[in-house]
C-alpha positions, 0 to 999 in steps of 0.5 A: 271632587265636583265634576267639571261638566254636568248634564245641565251644561248640555241643556244650557247649550241647547237652550230653546232648540230642545223643542226640536227633539220631539220630547213629550211634556213630562220629559221636558218638565223633567229636563227643566228641573235638572237645568234649574237644580242648584241655581237661583231659579229654585231659590236658596239660603244664605249661611254663615260659619260659626268658626271662620265667619264666612258667609256663603250662598247655597241654592236649592236642589230639584230633588228629581229622581233623574237628576245626577246631583240629587240621589245621594240622600235618597240612596242612603235612606233606602239602604238603611231601611233595607238593612233592618230587613236582612235575613241570615240566608244566601242572597242571589243576584239575577238580571232579567233583560229584554231583547232590543226588538222590544225597544220600539214599543218601549219608546211608544208605551214605556209604562206597558213595557216596564210594568210587564217586565216586573210582572213577568220576572216575578211570576217566573220566580214565583212559579219556580219557587212554587215547584219547590214548595215555597213562597219566594221574595224579590227586590227588583230595580229597573234600569233602562240604559246601556253604558252608551245611553242606548235603550236597554231595559233590564231588572236587577233582582235581589233574591233570597235563596229560599222561601217560606213553606206552608207552615211558615218556616224558612226552607233553603232552595239549595245549599251548595253555594251554586246558582239558584235555578237553571238559567236556561229554564228561567229564560224560556219561562220568562220569555213565554210569560212576557210575550203572553202578557204583551199579547193580552195587553196590546195585541196590535203591537204584539203582532208587529214584533211577535216574530222578532220576540220569539226568534231571539234567545232571551237571557236571564243573567245569574251570579253566585250568591253574595258573600254576606248580608253586608255585601247585599247592602253594598250592592244595593248602594250601587244600583238602587238610585242610579241614573242613566249617566253621572256627571263624573262620566262627562269629560268634555262639552264644547259648542256642538258635542259632548264626550263621555266615558263608557264601558264596552262590555262586548270587549270585557268592559274596556273603558272607552269614550263616545262623542255625541252632538248635544241633541243626540245626547239629550235625546238618549238621556230623555229615553230613560226618563220614566213615566210619571209616578212609575215605581222603579224599585218594587218588592215581591213575595215575602219581601212585599210591604204587607208581608214584612209589616206583619211577619218579617220580625217573626221570621227573623226571630226564627232564623236568629237574625241579628236585628238592626234597628232603623236609625232615627233621622238626625238633623244634618250637620252642615260643615263649612266648605271653607275652613272644614271645621265650623258648622253652617247656620242659616241667616236667610232664605230666599225664593227665585227672586234671588238673595236679599239686597244686603247680601248683594250689596257686598256684605260677604265678609266674615262676621262674628257669630254668637254661640 
């Protein structure tokens, strides 16, 4: 079902007042794209159904990675690519979380904070793997939000439970079905590596927050291994192309406020509602617009692009993995939303000036199409 309310509706309510939110130009450009998504501002096309003959109009998508309406196809394509790379080994889920004392720096210099998060998390795992005599692999996915749209930077990491030894053979790190490494040990090493990197990259900012960073216990969350490679793919589908809030979570918008659902994880994930002003809602949403060209999904170790390109097939052969061929991209078939049977065929394409005169002139009646 289509959601009753959208982030774009809040942007339309704010209008020119968005200039009062002190957002940078990249955030404003992104929000503008979301506002125009699937509207006449981006142009569109006119389609006719080959069964019922109804003529309909569809507007183009913005394809922005922060848009609640544009992530479905990107997610599906990415998951299909990862299915071809799975190994018949245990996979673990780790979450590296930064403390809220880093938030001021994340707002001031998000690229520094988030890039360092990737680096410190991988170097931590790399060090633990090296102690076991193996080269590990990791897929890391950056999320920056909490359920109430607060700033909460963390990495969701998918980690195979072993690595490649010096002879190029696979070695399981542990086979008892328990956690990959000690969470307390991971947390201490992760904090040390992250703080050292921030100190080197921006000593002035580091000195301002040094005490707060070291006073708190950092947390690396770990789950037991996934049940099967298939469950890894299902997990990927939930996390890879998420954005700060989906349109379905927005429950009401009036002239001044926005009400949305969220889960309170301090109370066992109990579902609650929060109401914010239009300005505060968009301000929080904008916190999670990533810097221009910043890569939010990264691959490391034997899951990196270079390694996979040269050696993955060989490793899958050694482990007798069931090969999954990458599916060829098929031309999408667009079903008619009216009769649910026919296929839509494009009659005309138009730009932001709008549909052609013949469409606006009332010719939106069923027509007979030749097969």
